[in-house]
Structures are given as structure tokens and as C-alpha cells.
C-alpha positions in Angstrom: -156.5 -92.4 -64.4 -159.5 -92.0 -62.5 -160.5 -93.8 -59.3 -164.6 -94.6 -59.0 -166.0 -95.4 -55.6 -168.4 -98.7 -55.5 -171.2 -97.6 -52.9 -173.4 -100.1 -51.5 -176.6 -99.1 -53.4 -179.8 -98.6 -51.8 -182.0 -101.6 -51.7 -185.0 -101.1 -50.3 -186.8 -98.3 -48.2 -186.5 -100.2 -44.9 -183.2 -101.6 -45.9 -180.3 -99.8 -44.1 -177.1 -102.4 -44.0 -176.1 -105.4 -45.5 -173.4 -107.9 -44.6 -170.5 -108.9 -47.2 -170.4 -112.6 -47.7 -168.3 -113.1 -50.6 -165.9 -111.3 -52.8 -166.3 -112.1 -56.3 -163.1 -110.1 -57.7 -160.2 -109.9 -56.0 -157.6 -106.9 -55.7 -156.3 -106.5 -59.2 -158.9 -108.3 -61.4 -160.5 -106.8 -64.4 -164.0 -105.9 -64.2 -166.4 -104.9 -66.7 -169.4 -102.9 -66.5 -172.4 -104.4 -64.9 -170.6 -107.5 -63.9 -170.7 -108.6 -60.4 -168.2 -107.5 -58.1 -169.2 -109.1 -54.4 -172.0 -110.9 -52.9 -174.2 -109.5 -49.6 -176.7 -110.2 -47.6 -179.6 -108.8 -45.7 -181.7 -110.4 -42.8 -183.8 -111.3 -45.5 -182.6 -112.2 -49.1 -178.9 -112.5 -50.4 -178.0 -110.7 -53.8 -174.7 -109.3 -55.9 -173.4 -105.8 -56.5 -172.3 -105.2 -59.8 -169.9 -102.4 -60.9 -171.3 -99.3 -62.7 -168.3 -98.8 -64.6 -165.2 -101.2 -66.1 -161.8 -101.1 -64.8 -159.7 -103.1 -62.1 -160.3 -103.1 -58.4 -157.4 -101.6 -56.5 -158.9 -101.5 -52.8 -161.9 -103.9 -50.8 -162.7 -101.4 -48.0 -164.1 -104.0 -46.3 -163.7 -107.9 -45.8 -166.0 -111.1 -45.6 -168.6 -110.8 -42.9 -168.2 -107.0 -42.2 -171.2 -105.3 -42.2 -171.7 -102.2 -44.7 -174.3 -99.3 -44.3 -176.2 -98.4 -47.5 -174.6 -95.3 -49.3 -171.1 -96.2 -47.9 -167.8 -97.0 -50.5 -167.1 -100.7 -50.3 -164.4 -100.7 -53.1 -162.6 -98.7 -55.4 -162.1 -99.3 -59.2 -159.2 -97.5 -61.6 -161.0 -96.8 -64.9 -159.7 -95.3 -67.9 -156.8 -97.8 -68.6 -153.3 -96.8 -67.4 -150.7 -99.1 -65.6 -151.7 -102.0 -63.4 -151.1 -101.0 -59.9 -148.1 -102.7 -58.5 -148.9 -102.3 -54.9 -152.6 -102.3 -54.1 -154.2 -102.5 -50.9 -156.3 -105.1 -49.7 -158.1 -104.5 -46.3 -158.1 -108.2 -45.4 -154.6 -108.6 -46.0 -152.1 -107.2 -43.4 -150.6 -104.3 -45.7 -150.2 -100.5 -45.0 -153.6 -98.8 -45.4 -153.8 -95.3 -47.2 -154.7 -92.6 -44.4 -158.0 -91.4 -46.2 -159.0 -95.2 -46.0 -157.9 -95.7 -42.4 -159.8 -92.9 -41.4 -162.9 -93.8 -43.3 -162.4 -97.2 -41.0 -162.1 -95.5 -37.5 -165.4 -93.2 -38.7 -167.3 -96.6 -39.3 -166.3 -98.6 -36.5 -167.1 -95.4 -34.5 -170.8 -95.1 -35.9 -171.0 -98.6 -35.3 -170.0 -98.5 -31.9 -172.3 -95.5 -31.0 -175.1 -97.0 -32.8 -175.1 -100.6 -31.0 -174.0 -99.6 -27.3 -175.4 -95.8 -26.8 -178.5 -96.0 -29.0 -179.5 -99.7 -28.7 -183.0 -99.0 -26.5 -184.0 -102.5 -27.6 -181.8 -103.4 -24.7 -183.4 -101.6 -21.7 -186.2 -103.5 -19.5 -188.2 -100.3 -19.6 -190.8 -99.2 -22.0 -190.4 -96.3 -24.6 -192.9 -95.5 -27.0 -191.7 -95.4 -30.7 -192.0 -91.3 -30.7 -190.1 -91.3 -27.6 -187.1 -93.6 -29.0 -187.1 -91.5 -32.5 -187.0 -88.5 -30.6 -184.3 -89.8 -28.4 -182.5 -90.9 -31.2 -182.6 -87.9 -33.3 -181.2 -85.9 -30.4 -178.5 -88.5 -30.0 -179.8 -89.2 -26.2 -177.8 -92.5 -25.0 -180.0 -95.4 -23.4 -178.1 -94.3 -20.2 -179.3 -90.9 -20.6 -182.9 -92.1 -21.3 -182.9 -94.5 -18.7 -182.4 -91.7 -16.2 -185.4 -89.7 -17.1 -187.8 -89.5 -14.6 -191.1 -90.3 -16.3 -194.7 -88.4 -15.4 -196.5 -90.9 -17.5 -198.3 -93.8 -16.3 -196.0 -96.6 -14.0 -193.4 -93.7 -14.2 -192.9 -94.0 -18.2 -191.0 -91.3 -20.1 -193.6 -89.4 -22.3 -193.1 -87.1 -25.2 -193.0 -83.7 -23.0 -190.5 -85.7 -20.6 -188.1 -86.5 -23.3 -188.6 -83.1 -25.1 -187.9 -81.1 -21.6 -184.8 -83.0 -21.1 -183.4 -82.3 -24.6 -184.0 -78.4 -23.9 -182.4 -78.8 -20.5 -179.6 -80.5 -21.7 -178.9 -77.9 -24.3 -179.3 -75.0 -21.8 -176.5 -76.8 -19.8 -179.1 -77.2 -16.9 -178.5 -81.2 -16.9 -175.4 -83.2 -18.2 -175.5 -86.7 -19.5 -175.3 -88.9 -16.3 -172.2 -91.3 -16.1 -172.6 -94.7 -15.5 -172.5 -95.8 -11.8 -173.4 -98.5 -9.6 -177.2 -98.3 -9.0 -178.0 -98.5 -5.1 -180.8 -100.9 -4.1 -184.0 -100.1 -4.2 -187.4 -101.5 -2.8 -189.4 -102.4 -5.9 -192.7 -103.7 -5.8 -193.2 -106.8 -8.1 -194.9 -106.8 -11.3 -198.3 -107.6 -11.5 -197.8 -109.3 -14.8 -195.1 -109.6 -17.4 -195.7 -112.9 -19.2 -193.6 -111.7 -22.2 -190.5 -111.7 -19.9 -191.4 -114.8 -18.3 -191.3 -116.4 -21.8 -187.8 -114.8 -22.6 -186.4 -116.3 -19.2 -187.7 -119.6 -19.9 -186.3 -119.6 -23.4 -182.9 -118.4 -22.3 -182.5 -121.2 -19.9 -183.9 -123.3 -22.7 -181.2 -122.0 -25.1 -178.1 -123.3 -22.8 -176.0 -125.1 -24.2 -177.0 -129.2 -23.7 -174.4 -132.0 -23.9 -175.6 -133.6 -27.1 -174.2 -137.4 -27.4 -172.4 -138.4 -31.2 -170.6 -141.3 -32.4 -168.3 -142.0 -35.6 -171.7 -142.4 -37.4 -173.0 -138.9 -37.0 -172.5 -136.1 -38.9 -172.1 -132.4 -37.5 -173.1 -129.7 -40.2 -173.1 -126.0 -38.9 -176.7 -124.2 -40.0 -176.4 -121.9 -43.2 -176.6 -118.4 -42.6 -180.3 -118.2 -43.8 -181.4 -121.0 -41.6 -179.8 -119.3 -38.5 -182.1 -116.0 -39.3 -185.2 -118.4 -39.8 -184.3 -120.3 -36.2 -183.9 -117.0 -34.9 -187.2 -115.5 -36.3 -189.1 -118.3 -35.4 -187.7 -118.6 -32.0 -188.7 -114.7 -31.6 -192.3 -115.2 -32.7 -193.4 -118.1 -30.6 -191.9 -116.1 -27.5 -193.5 -112.9 -28.7 -197.2 -113.8 -29.7 -199.8 -115.8 -27.9 -200.5 -118.4 -31.0 -204.1 -119.6 -31.6 -205.3 -121.6 -34.1 -208.5 -122.0 -36.1 -209.2 -124.9 -38.6 -212.1 -124.9 -41.4 -212.6 -127.2 -44.4 -213.4 -125.7 -47.3 -215.1 -126.9 -50.6 -213.5 -126.1 -53.7 -215.0 -128.1 -56.1 -215.9 -125.3 -58.3 -212.6 -123.7 -58.0 -211.2 -127.1 -59.3 -213.7 -127.4 -62.4 -213.5 -123.9 -63.5 -209.2 -123.8 -63.4 -209.0 -127.3 -65.5 -211.5 -125.1 -67.7 -209.5 -122.2 -68.5 -206.1 -122.8 -67.5 -204.8 -124.0 -71.3 -206.4 -120.7 -72.5 -205.1 -118.4 -69.6 -201.6 -119.7 -70.4 -202.0 -118.9 -74.3 -203.2 -115.5 -73.5 -201.1 -114.2 -70.6 -197.9 -116.5 -70.9 -198.5 -117.2 -67.4 -199.7 -120.6 -65.8 -202.7 -120.6 -63.6 -202.5 -122.2 -60.1 -204.3 -122.4 -57.3 -202.1 -120.2 -55.0 -203.6 -116.5 -57.1 -207.3 -117.4 -56.5 -206.7 -118.3 -52.7 -204.7 -115.3 -52.5 -207.7 -112.8 -53.8 -210.1 -114.4 -51.5 -207.7 -113.6 -48.6 -207.2 -110.0 -49.8 -211.1 -109.4 -50.1 -211.6 -110.7 -46.4 -208.7 -108.5 -45.1 -210.8 -105.7 -46.4 -214.0 -106.8 -44.6 -211.7 -107.5 -41.5 -209.2 -104.6 -41.2 -208.6 -105.9 -37.5 -206.5 -108.7 -39.1 -204.4 -106.2 -41.1 -202.5 -104.9 -38.5 -198.9 -104.8 -36.3 -198.1 -104.8 -33.0 -195.4 -102.4 -31.1 -195.2 -102.6 -27.7 -198.2 -101.6 -26.6 -199.5 -99.9 -29.5 -201.5 -101.5 -32.5 -200.3 -100.2 -36.0 -203.6 -100.2 -38.3 -202.1 -100.6 -41.6 -203.4 -99.0 -44.7 -202.4 -101.0 -47.2 -202.5 -104.8 -47.6 -199.4 -106.6 -48.4 -199.6 -109.9 -48.7 -196.6 -112.2 -47.7 -196.5 -116.0 -49.3 -193.8 -118.4 -48.2 -191.6 -119.5 -51.4 -189.0 -121.9 -51.9 -185.3 -120.9 -52.2 -182.6 -122.7 -53.8 -181.1 -124.4 -50.8 -184.4 -125.7 -49.8 -185.1 -123.1 -46.8 -188.1 -120.6 -46.9 -188.6 -117.0 -47.7 -191.6 -114.6 -47.8 -191.5 -112.2 -50.7 -194.3 -109.5 -50.5 -197.1 -108.9 -53.2 -198.1 -104.7 -52.8 -201.3 -103.6 -52.6 -202.7 -107.0 -53.3 -206.5 -106.1 -53.1 -205.8 -103.9 -56.0 -205.2 -106.7 -58.3 -207.3 -108.5 -60.4 -206.8 -112.4 -60.7 -204.4 -111.9 -64.1 -202.2 -109.4 -61.8 -202.2 -111.6 -58.9 -201.1 -114.8 -61.0 -198.3 -112.8 -62.5 -197.1 -111.6 -59.3 -197.0 -114.8 -57.8 -195.2 -116.5 -60.4 -192.9 -113.9 -60.8 -192.1 -113.7 -56.7 -192.1 -117.7 -57.1 -189.8 -117.8 -60.2 -187.4 -115.2 -58.7 -187.3 -116.8 -55.4 -186.2 -120.3 -56.9 -183.3 -118.6 -58.8 -182.1 -116.9 -56.1 -182.9 -113.3 -57.7 -185.4 -111.5 -54.9 -184.5 -107.8 -53.9 -184.3 -107.1 -50.4 -187.3 -104.8 -51.3 -189.2 -107.7 -52.2 -189.3 -109.1 -48.9 -190.4 -106.1 -47.0 -193.5 -104.5 -45.6 -196.1 -107.6 -45.4 -199.1 -107.2 -43.3 -200.2 -110.7 -43.7 -198.7 -114.1 -44.9 -200.1 -116.7 -46.7 -198.2 -120.1 -47.0 -199.2 -123.5 -48.7 -198.4 -126.4 -46.6 -200.4 -128.3 -49.3 -197.6 -128.1 -51.6 -196.0 -130.8 -49.3 -199.0 -132.8 -49.3 -200.1 -131.6 -45.8 -203.9 -131.7 -45.1 -203.3 -128.8 -42.6 -200.7 -127.1 -40.4 -199.9 -124.5 -37.8 -197.7 -121.9 -39.3 -196.0 -119.4 -36.9 -196.7 -115.8 -37.4 -194.5 -113.8 -39.5 -193.4 -110.9 -37.0 -194.6 -108.0 -36.4 -197.9 -109.4 -38.3 -200.5 -110.6 -36.3 -201.9 -113.5 -38.6 -200.8 -116.1 -41.2 -203.1 -118.6 -43.2 -201.8 -121.9 -44.2 -203.6 -123.8 -47.6 -204.0 -127.3 -47.1 -203.7 -130.0 -49.7 -206.6 -130.1 -52.2 -208.3 -133.6 -51.7 -211.0 -135.8 -53.2 -213.7 -137.1 -50.5 -216.8 -138.2 -50.0 -219.2 -135.9 -49.0 -222.9 -134.9 -48.1 -224.6 -133.1 -50.5 -227.7 -131.3 -49.7 -230.6 -130.9 -52.4 -234.0 -130.0 -53.0 -234.8 -133.6 -53.4 -232.9 -134.7 -50.4 -229.3 -135.4 -49.5 -226.9 -137.6 -50.9 -223.4 -138.7 -51.1 -220.9 -137.4 -53.5 -217.1 -136.8 -54.3 -216.0 -133.1 -54.1 -212.7 -131.5 -54.0 -212.2 -130.2 -50.4 -209.2 -128.8 -48.4 -208.5 -127.4 -45.0 -207.6 -123.5 -44.1 -205.7 -123.1 -41.0 -205.2 -119.8 -39.3 -202.6 -118.8 -36.6 -203.5 -115.4 -35.1 -201.9 -113.5 -32.3 -204.1 -113.8 -29.4 -202.9 -110.4 -27.9 -204.7 -108.7 -30.0 -207.0 -110.9 -32.1 -210.1 -112.8 -30.0 -211.5 -116.0 -31.5 -214.5 -114.3 -32.7 -211.8 -112.2 -35.3 -209.5 -114.9 -36.0 -212.6 -117.3 -36.9 -214.8 -114.8 -38.6 -211.8 -113.9 -41.1 -211.3 -117.6 -41.9 -214.8 -118.0 -42.3 -215.0 -115.5 -44.4 -211.9 -116.6 -47.0 -213.9 -119.8 -46.9 -217.1 -118.4 -48.0 -215.1 -116.2 -50.9 -213.6 -119.7 -52.2 -216.9 -121.6 -51.9 -218.9 -119.1 -53.7 -216.5 -118.9 -56.8 -218.5 -118.0 -59.9 -217.8 -120.9 -62.2 -218.6 -118.6 -65.2 -216.6 -115.8 -64.5 -213.9 -114.5 -67.1 -210.1 -114.4 -66.1 
């Protein structure tokens, strides 16, 4: 008999951990190769972990709701037949855990505790640059140590040279990791302006429990995991970014006529339905190339200019929640490629088959509020991006048409574009010019183009 270690597989470049949401197989169950053993959830999507071998599940090293790191062993499968185990180990049950498994658990818990308490730099009130935090993490510098380093930068900030000198002194024994002591009272100048912290304080007060009156006819239902995550993301985004909106009306009559003319031939040749979404995404990708200042993200006091244009598109999940899968390198796709990417991500989102990496790396997001009949909306920015575009419903409206012979009233197909952007780093000129450029690309659509 052989014992196979089922490990949490790598789920994408930026996905390091996942939470076990459900065991599909119990200890003692027979498992076929490629059969799903358990369900996991990242901060974006839910997925299944299949077995690479056939055998019998003899150990579950983690229970439901446990957090597991990529590469960690989560279960033991006994292969090559043999007698079925009479006494098997289930971590969830109150039974004796083998010494080896118990040691693994102790190690995992120790690592978790170290990461969450000792090196959780985000809990500090002080600002540290990404470079300083990376050096501190690699050298095992705790938050307590980092906060006790005297910074030589502006306003006492810790610089690269400060952290490197501290690490060198610590290795030579010149300094020791400080113990946690109660800080003596100090006279500190009042900060000149801390709007983000002020917003966080207001948010914390607003999140305090408020009595809610209910009666026998009311039903109280707890939010599911995804809704809790969405709630957290949206609240954090409003607290972080200074949201400003620009709206522009677009005449898309030519696009509607062209799509009506070619959609049947398109589906016959490509095996894909042609919706308006890929046409809009194509225009957005072009505009981002023209205005790279919209294709950025914010990290503290730093602006990260993104090289690739990765478009997020809001899509519906089977439970009604929304998710944002990402079209990578969208500016390099032609209309056929864009349509295939949009349909593939949309269909897999509806079927609950998205992979964690499908939702990573977005640099700008588009959401189609017109699907639900909305004329326009004010979408919330998908952090750490700085902009999001809402596509309104296409409607037939009376409009003034200018011709050499004069103006007259005609029926046109029009829609609104609603652009939300982060006023911390995007001013009205850039935010307005960008959405105007998207509109120009849509209105200049070539009705004689091939697909």
C-alpha cells in the first residue's frame, strides 16, 4: 500500500492560500482519479480540488473553514488497494492524531501566528514603502521591531538605508529585537491632514452594532461568504478612493446596425454569439492605450504604472452575486478574440467554473449596468485600480441630426457611459478626456468593417 499526499494546488500567480468550505469525501470513502475531494474558496472564487490518484481517503489534515497555504498537504489517500483501514484519522473528530500529522499542525499554526501577528505591517499607523516592507519580511523583521527603527526620511519615515542598517546591526549583535513595553507619553504635533484616517474612524463608528426592530413576519438570513467579501471590498473602496463621476451620452446607431447585419454570420463562422460587450471592451482598450494615466494603481503614496492592459468585466455568479474576471492583454485582441474571451469568462462565471487566476491582475474594470435596464450608474472602483466604466442601456431616442441641408429630428440608438475615477490621482481633465475618447471610438465605428 502507498500513501499519496493530496496538496492544495497552485491556483494562480497571486493566490497563496484558500479556505476549505466543504469536504465532498469523508474518511473511508473511495475516490477515483480526477474526482473532486473537497471545495475551497479564495477571496475571489470557489473551486474544487480533484484527486490525482484512485484510492481511499484515510486522513483529513484540515477541517471545514480552515485556511490552507498553497502546497500544503490537505489529505492522505491510500492507493494500490490493500485492506481498508479499520481505524482512520479525521482531524475534525476527537481521535488521536499521528505524531507526524500533529507536528505538521503545530508547524502550520506557528507559521500562521507568526505571519498574522509579527509581520502584519498593515496594522501599523505608520507608513512604510513597499520596498521597506519587502526587505523587512524577507529578513524576518517583526512589526514591533520595524516601528522602533528611527527613520531618517521625511517626517521620520524608515528608508531603505535605515532598514538595511538595522538588519546588518542585528546580525552583528549591535541591536536586539525590542520587547513590547508601554510607551511613555510623548508630545506629538497634530497631523496637518489625514483624510483617509478620518474616513476610517467614521466608518468604524458606523459599523458599530445598531439595534434593528424585527417582528414575527421578518426573516433574518446571514450573508453568504461571497456577499460578505463583496461588502468588505465595496466599503473599503469607498473609504480609500475619492470617487468622482463623469457621464457622457454616445450615439451607437452604427454599432447596432452593424451587429444586426453580421451577428448571424459571425456565430456561424466563429461558433460564438456577438454581443455589444466585446465591441465596447475594444474601444476601452484603445482609450487606455491613449490615456495610460488611467491604467495605473495606487500603493500608499506611490503610483504603479501598469504595462499590460488587463480589462476586468463584471459578471453574474449562479447565486446572483457579481464577480470580476479579467481579460489579459485586452489591447492585443481583435474583435473575434475579444468576443471569445468575453463569452468564455461570462459562461464560466455563470457555471461557477472560474479559476482563481481568472480574477487576478485587472488594471481597469467595465460593468454593464444596462443589462438590468439601468440608463447609467455610479459604480464603485475595484481596488487598487483607479477607474471603472459603467455601460448604460441602449435606447431608441429622438435626436437632432446635423446635415449639410440643415438639422432635423430622427430616431437614434443612444447610451450613457458613466465613468467613476479616483480623484486622489485622476483629475477631471484626465477622467473626462478618457471617457470622451471611448465615446469617440464608438461613434466612429466603421459599418463596413469585417469581423
